[in-house]
C-alpha positions in Angstrom: 9.7 12.5 -78.5 6.2 13.1 -77.4 5.5 11.7 -73.9 2.4 11.1 -71.9 1.9 13.4 -68.9 2.7 10.5 -66.5 5.9 9.7 -68.4 6.9 13.4 -68.5 6.3 13.7 -64.8 8.4 10.6 -64.0 11.3 11.9 -66.1 11.0 15.4 -64.5 11.2 13.8 -61.0 14.3 11.9 -62.0 15.9 15.0 -63.4 15.2 16.8 -60.2 16.8 14.0 -58.2 19.8 14.2 -60.5 20.0 18.0 -60.1 19.7 17.9 -56.3 22.4 15.2 -56.0 24.7 17.2 -58.1 24.7 20.0 -55.5 24.9 17.6 -52.5 28.4 17.2 -51.1 29.0 13.5 -50.8 32.0 11.2 -51.1 30.2 9.0 -53.6 28.5 11.8 -55.5 30.0 11.0 -58.9 29.0 7.3 -58.6 25.5 8.3 -57.5 25.2 10.7 -60.4 26.4 8.1 -62.8 23.8 5.7 -61.5 21.0 8.3 -61.7 22.0 9.3 -65.2 22.2 5.7 -66.4 18.8 5.0 -64.9 17.4 8.1 -66.6 18.8 6.9 -70.0 17.3 3.5 -69.7 13.9 4.9 -68.7 14.0 7.2 -71.7 14.9 4.3 -73.9 12.1 2.2 -72.6 9.6 5.0 -73.2 11.0 5.3 -76.8 10.5 1.6 -77.4 6.9 1.7 -76.1 6.1 4.6 -78.3 7.8 3.0 -81.3 5.7 -0.2 -80.8 2.4 1.8 -80.4 3.1 3.8 -83.6 2.7 0.6 -85.6 4.0 -2.8 -85.2 7.6 -3.2 -86.4 8.1 -5.5 -89.3 10.0 -8.7 -88.8 13.1 -7.1 -90.4 12.9 -4.1 -88.1 12.6 -6.4 -85.1 15.6 -8.5 -86.2 17.7 -5.3 -86.6 16.5 -4.1 -83.2 17.6 -7.4 -81.6 20.9 -7.3 -83.5 21.6 -3.7 -82.3 20.8 -4.8 -78.7 23.2 -7.8 -79.0 25.9 -5.6 -80.4 25.5 -3.1 -77.6 25.8 -5.9 -75.0 28.2 -8.3 -76.6 30.7 -6.4 -78.8 33.5 -7.3 -76.4 32.9 -11.0 -76.7 31.6 -11.2 -80.3 33.3 -9.4 -83.2 32.0 -11.5 -86.1 28.6 -11.2 -87.9 28.3 -15.0 -87.8 28.3 -15.1 -84.0 25.4 -12.6 -83.9 23.5 -14.5 -86.7 23.8 -17.7 -84.8 22.4 -16.1 -81.6 19.5 -14.7 -83.7 18.9 -18.0 -85.5 19.4 -16.5 -89.0 22.2 -16.9 -91.5 25.0 -14.3 -91.8 23.8 -13.4 -95.3 20.2 -12.8 -94.0 21.4 -10.7 -91.1 23.7 -8.6 -93.4 21.0 -8.1 -96.0 18.3 -7.2 -93.5 20.6 -4.7 -91.6 21.7 -3.2 -94.9 18.1 -2.8 -96.1 16.8 -1.3 -92.8 19.8 0.9 -91.8 21.8 1.3 -95.0 24.9 -0.2 -93.3 26.2 -3.8 -93.1 26.1 -5.7 -89.9 29.9 -5.7 -89.8 29.9 -1.9 -90.1 27.6 -1.6 -87.1 29.8 -3.9 -85.0 32.9 -1.9 -86.0 31.2 1.4 -85.2 30.3 0.1 -81.7 33.9 -1.1 -81.1 35.4 2.2 -82.3 32.9 4.3 -80.3 33.8 2.4 -77.1 37.6 2.6 -77.9 37.3 6.3 -78.5 35.6 6.8 -75.1 38.2 4.8 -73.3 41.1 6.6 -75.1 39.6 10.0 -74.1 38.3 9.4 -70.7 40.8 6.9 -69.1 44.5 7.0 -68.6 44.8 3.3 -69.6 47.6 2.6 -72.0 46.7 1.4 -75.5 47.2 -2.3 -74.7 44.8 -2.0 -71.6 42.2 -0.4 -73.9 42.7 -3.1 -76.4 42.2 -5.9 -73.9 39.2 -4.1 -72.2 37.3 -4.1 -75.5 38.0 -7.7 -76.3 41.2 -7.7 -78.5 43.6 -10.5 -77.6 46.5 -8.6 -79.2 47.1 -4.9 -78.9 48.6 -4.9 -82.4 45.3 -6.2 -83.8 43.5 -3.4 -82.1 45.9 -0.8 -83.4 45.5 -2.0 -87.0 41.7 -2.2 -86.6 41.6 1.3 -85.2 43.9 2.8 -87.8 41.9 1.2 -90.6 38.6 2.6 -89.3 39.8 6.1 -88.2 42.9 6.7 -90.3 45.1 7.3 -87.2 46.5 5.2 -84.5 44.9 5.1 -81.1 47.8 7.1 -79.7 47.5 9.7 -82.4 43.7 9.9 -81.7 44.2 10.3 -77.9 46.7 13.1 -78.5 44.4 14.8 -81.0 41.6 14.9 -78.4 43.7 16.6 -75.7 
């Protein structure tokens, strides 16, 4: 991504703060680093969005897909069905599906499933939570539903996946 000098300087300063904090002994170092890193990612994403908008106005379809992706990122725990997102975006499920398929080459349901699986994988790898706790934390009411969903998407159970990543 091509950045303006001011944006590059801002990101450089943030990287330096992150680097310096990494080498500073502190009880809350990990939490501080996580916050700095998250802030850095959001800043980078905002620069990307500004550049994307200045390189030509997105079409209505692209804007709808962008809004849908943001909703999925923020609401995947609460909303699992395309219809719930379509209602929030004031379009029909068919319109949302067709638009997402046209712009990204995937259905809206595939995007939702990918986000859920991505988060489940992270939690299986980076936490010691048992499978049912992972299931509940990503919005499944029954661990058995989560296990079936995961196995259908990944062709292995969550437990098998966790073991394979060790």
